[in-house]
C-alpha positions as CSV (number, residue, x, y, z in Angstrom):
1,M,-0.2,0.0,0.0
2,T,3.0,2.1,0.5
3,A,4.4,1.6,-2.7
4,A,1.2,2.3,-4.8
5,L,0.5,5.6,-3.1
6,T,4.1,7.2,-3.8
7,A,3.1,5.8,-7.5
8,A,0.0,7.0,-7.5
9,K,0.9,10.4,-5.9
10,R,3.6,10.5,-8.8
11,G,1.0,11.3,-11.0
12,L,0.8,7.0,-12.1
13,S,-2.1,4.8,-13.1
14,V,-1.9,2.3,-9.8
15,V,-3.8,-1.3,-8.4
16,V,-3.0,-3.1,-6.0
17,L,-4.0,-6.6,-6.1
18,E,-4.6,-8.8,-2.8
19,K,-4.7,-12.2,-2.7
20,A,-7.0,-12.5,0.4
21,P,-10.6,-11.4,0.9
22,T,-9.2,-8.7,2.9
23,F,-6.4,-5.7,3.0
24,G,-3.8,-5.7,5.6
25,G,-2.1,-8.7,5.3
26,S,0.4,-9.4,8.8
27,A,0.5,-6.3,9.4
28,A,-3.0,-5.6,10.0
29,R,-2.3,-8.4,12.3
30,S,1.1,-7.1,14.3
31,G,1.5,-5.0,16.9
32,A,2.8,-2.1,14.5
33,G,6.3,-1.2,15.4
34,I,7.9,0.9,12.7
35,W,11.5,1.0,13.2
36,I,12.8,3.7,10.8
37,P,16.1,5.8,12.8
38,N,16.1,9.8,13.0
39,N,12.3,10.1,11.1
40,P,10.2,13.4,12.1
41,V,8.1,11.5,14.8
42,L,11.5,10.9,17.2
43,L,13.4,13.7,16.4
44,A,9.8,16.2,17.5
45,A,10.0,13.9,20.3
46,G,13.4,14.4,21.3
47,V,14.7,11.4,20.6
48,P,18.8,12.2,20.3
49,D,19.2,9.9,17.5
50,T,21.4,11.3,14.3
51,P,22.3,9.3,10.9
52,A,26.0,8.5,12.1
53,K,24.7,6.7,15.3
54,A,22.0,5.0,13.0
55,A,24.3,3.9,10.1
56,Q,26.6,2.8,13.2
57,Y,24.3,0.7,15.0
58,L,22.9,-0.8,11.9
59,A,26.0,-1.7,10.7
60,A,26.9,-3.6,13.6
61,V,23.5,-5.1,13.6
62,V,22.9,-6.7,10.2
63,G,27.7,-6.9,9.9
64,P,28.2,-8.0,6.6
65,D,25.1,-9.9,5.3
66,V,23.6,-6.9,3.3
67,P,25.3,-4.5,1.4
68,A,26.2,-1.2,2.5
69,E,24.1,0.7,-0.4
70,R,21.1,-1.3,0.9
71,Q,21.6,-0.4,4.7
72,N,22.0,3.4,3.5
73,A,19.3,3.1,1.2
74,F,17.0,1.6,4.1
75,L,18.2,4.9,6.2
76,R,18.2,7.5,3.5
77,N,14.7,6.8,2.5
78,G,12.9,5.8,6.1
79,P,12.7,9.2,7.3
80,E,11.1,11.2,4.2
81,M,8.8,7.6,3.5
82,I,7.2,8.4,7.4
83,A,7.1,12.4,6.3
84,F,5.2,11.3,2.8
85,V,2.6,8.8,4.7
86,M,1.7,11.8,7.5
87,A,1.1,14.3,4.0
88,N,-0.3,11.7,2.0
89,S,-3.1,10.1,4.3
90,P,-4.5,10.6,8.1
91,L,-2.2,8.4,9.4
92,R,-0.5,9.9,12.8
93,F,2.8,8.5,14.9
94,R,3.4,8.2,18.5
95,W,6.8,6.8,20.0
96,M,7.2,4.3,22.3
97,E,9.0,5.7,24.8
98,G,11.6,3.2,26.4
99,Y,11.3,0.2,23.8
100,S,14.7,-0.4,23.6
101,D,16.3,-1.0,20.7
102,Y,17.2,-4.8,20.9
103,Y,21.2,-4.1,21.2
104,P,21.4,-1.0,22.5
105,E,24.4,-1.4,24.4
106,L,26.3,-1.7,20.3
107,P,27.9,1.5,18.5
108,G,24.7,3.8,18.4
109,G,22.4,1.9,19.9
110,L,19.6,3.8,22.0
111,P,17.9,2.3,25.4
112,N,15.2,4.8,24.7
113,G,14.4,2.8,21.4
114,R,14.1,4.6,18.0
115,S,10.5,2.4,17.4
116,I,6.9,4.2,16.6
117,E,3.4,3.1,16.4
118,P,0.6,4.3,14.8
119,D,-1.9,7.0,16.8
120,Q,-5.5,6.3,17.1
121,F,-7.3,5.9,14.0
122,D,-11.6,6.2,13.4
123,G,-12.3,3.2,12.0
124,N,-15.7,5.1,10.7
125,L,-13.6,6.5,7.6
126,L,-13.1,3.6,5.8
127,G,-16.4,3.5,5.2
128,A,-17.7,0.2,4.4
129,E,-14.1,-0.8,3.7
130,L,-13.6,-1.5,7.1
131,A,-15.6,-4.7,6.7
132,N,-12.9,-5.9,4.8
133,L,-9.9,-4.7,7.3
134,N,-7.9,-8.4,8.1
135,P,-8.9,-8.8,11.9
136,A,-5.5,-8.3,14.1
137,Y,-3.8,-11.2,15.6
138,L,-5.7,-10.6,19.2
139,A,-8.2,-8.3,19.4
140,T,-8.8,-5.8,21.6
141,P,-10.8,-5.9,24.7
142,P,-14.0,-4.0,24.4
143,G,-14.5,-0.7,25.7
144,L,-10.7,0.0,25.8
145,V,-8.1,1.3,23.3
146,V,-4.9,0.1,24.2
147,F,-1.2,1.0,22.2
148,S,1.5,-1.5,21.2
149,A,3.3,0.9,24.2
150,D,0.8,0.1,27.0
151,Y,1.1,-3.5,26.3
152,K,4.0,-4.2,29.1
153,W,2.1,-1.9,31.4
154,L,-1.5,-3.9,31.1
155,N,0.8,-6.9,32.1
156,L,2.0,-5.7,35.3
157,A,-1.7,-4.1,36.3
158,A,-2.3,-6.2,38.9
159,V,0.8,-5.3,40.7
160,N,1.9,-1.8,39.4
161,A,0.3,1.8,40.3
162,K,1.6,3.0,36.6
163,G,0.3,-0.3,34.7
164,A,-3.5,0.2,36.7
165,A,-3.2,4.8,35.5
166,V,-2.2,2.9,32.1
167,A,-6.1,0.3,32.3
168,A,-7.3,3.6,33.4
169,A,-6.4,5.7,30.6
170,C,-7.0,2.6,28.2
171,L,-10.2,2.4,29.0
172,A,-10.9,6.8,29.0
173,R,-10.0,6.8,25.8
174,G,-12.3,3.5,25.0
175,T,-15.3,6.0,26.0
176,A,-13.8,9.3,24.9
177,A,-14.0,7.2,21.5
178,A,-17.2,6.1,22.1
179,L,-18.8,9.3,22.9
180,A,-17.7,10.6,19.3
181,G,-19.3,8.1,17.3
182,Q,-16.1,6.5,16.5
183,K,-14.7,3.3,15.5
184,P,-10.9,3.1,17.9
185,L,-8.6,1.5,15.4
186,T,-5.1,1.0,17.0
187,M,-1.7,-0.7,16.1
188,G,-1.9,-2.8,13.2
189,Q,-5.5,-1.9,12.4
190,S,-4.9,1.8,12.5
191,L,-1.8,1.2,10.2
192,A,-3.4,-0.6,7.7
193,A,-6.8,1.6,7.4
194,G,-5.0,4.8,7.6
195,L,-2.9,3.7,4.0
196,R,-6.3,2.1,3.1
197,V,-8.0,5.3,3.2
198,G,-4.6,6.8,1.5
199,L,-5.5,4.9,-1.5
200,L,-8.9,5.5,-2.1
201,R,-8.4,9.2,-1.7
202,A,-5.6,9.0,-4.3
203,N,-8.3,6.2,-6.4
204,V,-5.9,3.7,-6.5
205,P,-8.0,0.5,-6.4
206,V,-7.4,-2.5,-4.1
207,L,-8.5,-5.7,-6.2
208,L,-9.0,-8.3,-3.2
209,N,-9.2,-12.1,-3.6
210,T,-7.2,-11.5,-6.7
211,P,-4.3,-13.4,-6.0
212,L,-0.7,-13.6,-8.4
213,L,-0.3,-17.1,-10.1
214,D,2.7,-16.0,-12.3
215,L,4.6,-12.5,-13.2
216,N,4.1,-11.9,-17.1
217,V,7.7,-11.6,-19.2
218,E,8.0,-10.4,-22.4
219,N,11.6,-10.0,-23.5
220,G,13.4,-10.5,-20.3
221,A,11.1,-7.9,-18.6
222,V,8.2,-8.3,-16.3
223,T,4.6,-6.4,-18.2
224,G,2.3,-7.9,-15.9
225,V,0.9,-10.0,-13.4
226,V,-1.2,-13.0,-14.5
227,T,-4.1,-13.6,-12.4
228,P,-7.9,-16.3,-12.6
229,T,-9.4,-13.3,-14.4
230,G,-6.5,-12.7,-16.8
231,L,-3.7,-11.1,-17.3
232,V,-3.4,-7.2,-15.5
233,R,-0.4,-5.1,-17.5
234,A,2.0,-3.4,-16.0
235,R,3.4,-0.8,-18.1
236,R,6.2,0.4,-15.1
237,G,7.0,-2.6,-13.8
238,V,4.9,-4.5,-11.2
239,I,6.0,-4.0,-7.4
240,V,5.7,-7.9,-5.6
241,G,4.7,-7.0,-1.7
242,S,3.9,-10.5,-1.2
243,G,4.5,-11.4,2.2
244,G,6.5,-14.2,3.0
245,F,6.4,-18.0,2.4
246,E,5.4,-18.8,6.1
247,H,2.3,-21.1,5.8
248,N,3.8,-23.2,2.5
249,A,4.5,-26.5,4.7
250,A,7.2,-27.6,1.4
251,M,9.2,-24.8,1.0
252,R,10.1,-24.5,4.8
253,A,11.0,-27.9,4.5
254,Q,13.0,-27.5,1.7
255,Y,14.7,-24.2,2.9
256,Q,14.3,-23.9,6.7
257,R,16.0,-26.3,9.3
258,Q,13.5,-29.2,11.2
259,P,11.6,-29.4,12.9
260,I,9.2,-27.1,11.3
261,G,5.8,-26.5,9.6
262,T,2.9,-24.1,9.0
263,D,1.6,-24.5,12.6
264,W,3.8,-21.9,14.9
265,T,3.4,-19.1,12.5
266,V,1.7,-15.9,13.4
267,G,1.5,-14.5,10.2
268,A,-1.3,-14.6,7.3
269,K,-2.7,-17.2,6.2
270,E,-2.0,-16.1,2.2
271,N,1.3,-15.5,2.9
272,T,2.4,-19.2,1.0
273,G,5.0,-17.9,-1.1
274,D,3.5,-16.8,-4.2
275,G,6.0,-13.8,-4.8
276,H,8.7,-15.9,-4.6
277,R,8.2,-18.6,-7.1
278,A,7.2,-16.2,-9.5
279,G,10.1,-14.3,-9.2
280,Q,12.3,-17.6,-9.3
281,R,10.3,-18.1,-12.4
282,A,11.6,-15.0,-14.1
283,G,15.2,-15.6,-13.2
284,A,15.2,-13.8,-9.3
285,A,18.0,-15.0,-6.8
286,L,16.7,-15.5,-3.2
287,D,18.4,-14.5,-0.4
288,L,18.0,-15.3,4.4
289,M,15.2,-18.0,2.7
290,E,16.7,-20.3,6.2
291,D,15.9,-17.4,8.5
292,A,12.3,-15.9,9.9
293,W,11.2,-13.2,11.9
294,W,11.4,-15.8,14.4
295,G,10.2,-15.9,18.6
296,P,9.2,-18.7,21.0
297,A,5.5,-19.6,20.9
298,I,3.5,-21.4,23.1
299,P,0.9,-24.0,20.4
300,I,-2.6,-23.3,22.0
301,P,-5.7,-24.2,20.1
302,G,-5.7,-21.8,17.1
303,D,-3.3,-19.6,16.5
304,P,-0.1,-20.0,18.0
305,Y,0.5,-17.8,20.7
306,F,3.8,-15.3,20.3
307,C,5.5,-15.3,23.9
308,L,7.0,-11.6,24.5
309,A,6.8,-10.6,28.2
310,E,5.6,-13.9,29.8
311,R,9.0,-15.3,29.2
312,T,11.0,-12.3,30.1
313,L,9.1,-11.3,33.4
314,P,10.3,-12.4,36.6
315,G,9.5,-15.9,38.1
316,G,10.1,-17.6,35.1
317,L,12.7,-19.7,33.6
318,I,12.9,-22.2,29.7
319,V,14.8,-25.6,30.3
320,N,15.5,-27.5,27.6
321,Q,14.8,-31.5,27.7
322,A,17.1,-31.9,30.0
323,G,15.7,-29.7,32.7
324,K,18.2,-27.4,31.9
325,R,18.1,-23.9,31.1
326,F,19.8,-22.8,27.8
327,V,19.4,-19.4,26.4
328,N,19.2,-16.0,28.4
329,E,15.1,-16.1,28.1
330,A,14.8,-12.0,27.9
331,A,16.8,-11.8,25.0
332,P,15.5,-10.6,21.6
333,Y,12.7,-13.4,20.8
334,S,14.3,-14.1,17.3
335,D,18.0,-14.7,19.5
336,V,16.5,-17.0,21.2
337,V,14.7,-19.3,18.6
338,H,18.0,-18.8,16.8
339,V,19.6,-20.9,19.8
340,M,16.8,-23.4,20.0
341,Y,17.6,-24.7,16.1
342,D,21.8,-23.8,17.3
343,K,21.3,-26.1,20.3
344,N,18.6,-28.2,19.3
345,P,20.8,-30.8,17.4
346,T,22.8,-32.0,20.6
347,A,20.3,-31.0,23.4
348,P,17.0,-31.2,22.4
349,D,15.5,-28.3,23.7
350,I,12.5,-28.4,20.9
351,P,9.8,-28.3,22.6
352,A,11.0,-26.5,25.1
353,W,9.4,-25.6,28.3
354,L,8.5,-21.9,30.1
355,V,8.7,-22.8,33.8
356,V,6.9,-20.6,36.6
357,D,4.7,-20.7,39.3
358,Q,1.7,-19.7,41.4
359,S,2.9,-16.3,42.3
360,Y,4.0,-15.4,38.6
361,R,0.4,-16.5,37.7
362,N,-1.1,-14.4,40.3
363,K,0.4,-10.8,39.7
364,Y,0.6,-11.5,35.6
365,L,-1.3,-11.3,32.3
366,F,-0.8,-14.5,30.6
367,R,-2.1,-13.6,26.6
368,D,-5.4,-12.0,28.1
369,T,-5.9,-14.6,31.1
370,L,-6.2,-12.1,33.9
371,P,-3.8,-12.7,37.2
372,L,-5.8,-15.5,39.2
373,L,-8.1,-16.7,36.4
374,P,-7.5,-20.2,35.6
375,L,-5.9,-20.4,32.3
376,P,-8.1,-22.4,29.5
377,D,-9.3,-25.9,30.0
378,A,-8.4,-26.3,26.0
379,W,-5.3,-25.4,26.9
380,Y,-4.8,-28.0,29.3
381,A,-6.3,-30.8,27.0
382,A,-3.7,-29.7,24.5
383,G,-0.6,-30.0,25.7
384,A,0.3,-26.6,25.7
385,V,0.7,-25.9,29.9
386,V,1.4,-28.7,32.1
387,K,0.4,-28.1,36.1
388,A,2.0,-30.0,38.8
389,S,1.5,-29.4,42.8
390,S,6.3,-29.5,42.6
391,I,9.3,-28.9,40.7
392,Q,9.7,-32.7,40.7
393,A,6.2,-33.4,39.9
394,L,6.3,-31.6,36.8
395,G,9.4,-32.4,35.9
396,S,7.8,-36.1,35.3
397,A,4.7,-34.4,33.7
398,I,6.4,-32.8,31.3
399,G,9.4,-35.4,30.4
400,V,11.9,-33.8,31.6
401,P,14.2,-35.1,34.3
402,P,12.3,-34.5,37.7
403,A,16.1,-34.0,40.1
404,A,17.8,-32.5,37.0
405,L,14.5,-29.2,36.3
406,K,14.7,-28.9,40.2
407,S,18.2,-28.3,40.2
408,T,18.0,-25.9,37.6
409,V,15.2,-24.3,39.4
410,D,17.3,-23.9,42.5
411,R,20.6,-22.6,40.8
412,F,18.0,-19.7,39.0
413,N,16.4,-19.3,42.4
414,G,19.6,-18.4,43.8
415,F,20.8,-16.0,40.8
416,A,17.3,-14.3,41.6
417,W,17.9,-13.4,45.7
418,S,21.7,-11.7,43.8
419,G,20.0,-10.4,41.2
420,V,23.0,-11.5,39.0
421,D,22.4,-14.4,36.2
422,G,25.5,-16.4,36.3
423,D,24.8,-18.6,33.5
424,F,22.8,-16.4,31.0
425,R,23.4,-13.1,32.2
426,R,19.5,-12.6,32.4
427,G,19.1,-8.5,33.0
428,A,22.5,-7.6,31.5
429,S,21.1,-5.6,28.5
430,A,18.5,-2.5,28.7
431,Y,16.6,-4.4,26.2
432,D,15.8,-7.4,29.0
433,H,14.4,-5.5,31.1
434,Y,11.7,-3.7,29.0
435,Y,9.0,-6.8,29.5
436,T,9.8,-7.2,33.3
437,D,8.6,-5.6,36.9
438,P,10.2,-2.8,38.2
439,L,9.5,-3.2,41.5
440,V,11.3,-6.8,41.6
441,L,14.7,-6.1,42.9
442,P,17.8,-6.1,42.5
443,N,17.0,-7.3,38.8
444,S,13.4,-6.7,37.9
445,C,13.9,-9.5,35.3
446,L,14.4,-12.6,38.2
447,A,12.0,-14.2,41.1
448,P,12.4,-17.0,42.6
449,L,10.1,-19.6,41.9
450,W,8.5,-20.9,45.2
451,A,4.7,-21.1,45.8
452,P,3.2,-24.0,44.0
453,P,1.0,-25.3,41.8
454,F,4.0,-25.0,39.5
455,Y,3.2,-24.4,35.6
456,A,4.7,-25.5,32.7
457,F,4.4,-23.9,28.9
458,K,5.4,-25.4,25.9
459,I,7.7,-24.0,24.1
460,V,8.5,-23.8,20.2
461,P,10.1,-22.1,17.2
462,G,6.9,-19.7,16.2
463,D,7.8,-16.5,14.0
464,L,5.8,-13.2,12.6
465,G,6.7,-14.5,8.8
466,T,10.0,-15.5,6.8
467,K,12.6,-13.7,6.2
468,G,14.1,-15.0,2.8
469,G,13.2,-13.8,-0.2
470,M,14.3,-12.0,-4.0
471,R,17.5,-10.5,-4.0
472,T,17.3,-6.6,-4.0
473,D,19.3,-3.8,-4.6
474,A,19.5,-0.3,-3.2
475,R,16.6,0.3,-5.2
476,A,13.9,-2.3,-4.7
477,R,14.7,-4.1,-7.8
478,V,14.8,-7.7,-8.0
479,L,18.1,-9.2,-9.5
480,R,19.4,-12.2,-11.0
481,P,22.4,-14.6,-9.6
482,D,24.6,-12.3,-11.4
483,G,23.8,-9.4,-9.9
484,S,22.3,-8.1,-13.2
485,V,18.8,-6.6,-12.4
486,I,15.2,-7.8,-13.9
487,P,13.6,-5.1,-15.4
488,G,10.3,-4.4,-14.4
489,L,10.1,-6.0,-11.3
490,Y,10.5,-4.9,-7.8
491,A,10.1,-6.3,-4.3
492,A,9.5,-5.1,-0.6
493,G,8.6,-6.4,2.6
494,N,8.6,-10.3,3.2
495,A,9.0,-11.3,-0.3
496,S,12.2,-9.8,-0.3
497,A,15.3,-10.6,1.6
498,A,15.8,-8.6,4.5
499,V,17.5,-5.2,4.9
500,M,18.3,-6.9,8.2
501,G,20.1,-10.0,7.4
502,H,20.2,-12.3,9.8
503,S,19.3,-10.4,13.0
504,Y,16.7,-7.6,14.6
505,A,17.6,-4.0,14.8
506,G,14.6,-3.3,17.3
507,A,10.3,-3.6,17.5
508,G,9.5,-2.8,13.8
509,S,12.4,-4.0,12.0
510,T,9.7,-6.1,10.1
511,I,7.5,-3.3,9.4
512,G,9.3,-0.4,9.3
513,P,12.0,-1.8,6.5
514,A,9.2,-2.7,4.1
515,M,7.2,0.6,4.3
516,T,10.9,1.8,3.4
517,F,11.2,0.1,0.4
518,G,7.8,0.3,-1.1
519,F,8.2,3.8,-1.0
520,V,11.8,3.4,-3.1
521,A,10.5,0.9,-5.0
522,G,7.0,3.7,-5.9
523,N,9.5,6.6,-6.7
524,D,11.7,4.1,-8.8
525,V,9.4,2.6,-10.9
């Protein structure tokens, strides 16, 4: 949608072809964090960012996996893209203050973060198109208006004064919107809706239920898209933004490490690699196909639950099949899964287990289950959670050596009392403390497990989508294996190989580059 809006505002004739019966894709399902250094929203908020800091940080995070000119293109065009979107749509954005860059200790990293998110948006502006908006991954409770930045505090609402105040503010916003006759949208719903309104005002049609069957290639150049209803010709070019291949079991088996499947992803179900395969047939090179925007997930019935705060809050630890810790549980979510895959062949940790006690359950929200309330019976029936009266009994119930699990918990409790994780340095990074309880001392990441019953949540390698795709240059043009450009073909988002390489700079490292390179392509086509 960003690419289409950009091209339309240049005076070009544009159409958006959407495979799904809804618009918005994975972005509409997301929290819609957007990581773009030096953007006007950040600078207006007084964030002490500079182009030099951003370039230093991104280079340190990404390393040599991505050419410097692509990194520079992202950093150079990102701020201009945000300004363009605000000027050409009703979207406005907020700084997610305090949401640290994922590696803030690296040169140029910012402990207070560079991520922004969409501001509250009135769905009435969409008119009849509101019915075609892809639903959120997790619905906001009725009557509340919740931003992504509120999430960390809502987890603490039962035990923290600021958490209670944020919950009250969410209710107040919801009440005000209702009194004003608005249909308030936030997060991914706001982002997708705002861009769609921009397209409506620019007279850009979005054709739903119109999948890409193939690219039309004439004399080596892409000149259109083959759809079930016929050929859509493109005089200037085709920009592929078809998402990843997370729901294509054959492609995941071909490119990615085992165990893998399509049941652990929260990406939009229509993301089956259609753009990747069409691009390959047109001669495109593919990169980073083995990787994804990973994160620990709990395989509850229906959609898996992508685990953010729950694995970081004090009073929990993650163990492998031997009953031992193997990772800093509070590390960036993608890193946790990289470790799971790296270590699994020799010390099986797929699935792993997040172990917590009743004290933890009494204090903190778990997904959408309030403190003190029982977890859904369906979770137990599916084996996603197991409960037992003692640590040893819990070990037996999940097939982990009871004595080893007890020893691991005892050792972890010692770290919690001292405040120093002697094994995995949990709490050493500012990022580790984002989803934690600031009232827990001396380390807000660590609290002992002591109160029965004890719970174990099954942890599998989930993802927000795959991150491998067509190789592109700094102008978002798709490249062949020999480095030559395929005329008329562009790619952005998860249909292209990520500018983040194998890493993840901060919250919104998927959507920020996707919008930016859509903007780049829309200006280049």
